[in-house]
C-alpha positions, 0 to 999 in steps of 0.5 A: 511514469504511468504504470500499465501491464507491461511496467507494473511488475518491474516498477521496483526493479527499475528503481533499484528497490527491493524488500531489503530496502525497508528492513528497518522501516519506521513510520514517518513522524509526520504521519504519526500524529494523524493515526487513529487513537483506536488501535482497532481502526481499519487502515488502508495503505494504497500502493503498499509496496513491500508492506513496510508501512503495514509492518510498522503499524503492526509493531505499533499495535495496529492489527487491522491494516490492509494494503493494495498494490499492482506489483506481483513481487511485492504482493507475494512478499507481503503474503509470505510475511502474513501482511493482509494485502490484495493485488489489484489491476488498477486503482479506479477498478478497486475504488469502484469495487470497494465502495462499500468498504469503510476505512478509518484511515487511508494512506497514499504515498508515491502513487497518485502520479502514476494514475492516468489523466481521467476525463469524467 
């Protein structure tokens, strides 16, 4: 499914997922070994959804996490929970505008399959 303006705000509803699905979320063990040792590392979660990964990272002592997503409902929830997130239109525009930002660790999960094929 390619996300566009008409589908991105119903993405979670189409999959019967909401913020409560992640209430007891913990970071996958397969990811833990790759996290930076430095708890001040700047971490980006692309396609952060309801912020479950960023919340789990906070519980682990990582307080410099940022998330991006296209779903207004998810972003509103994250902002309410004081999770540092940004609503984006699409990943290509974000990548072009964030060229000067540096991150120590970037997590992408369940997102790449939604990017349209791009011919450069």
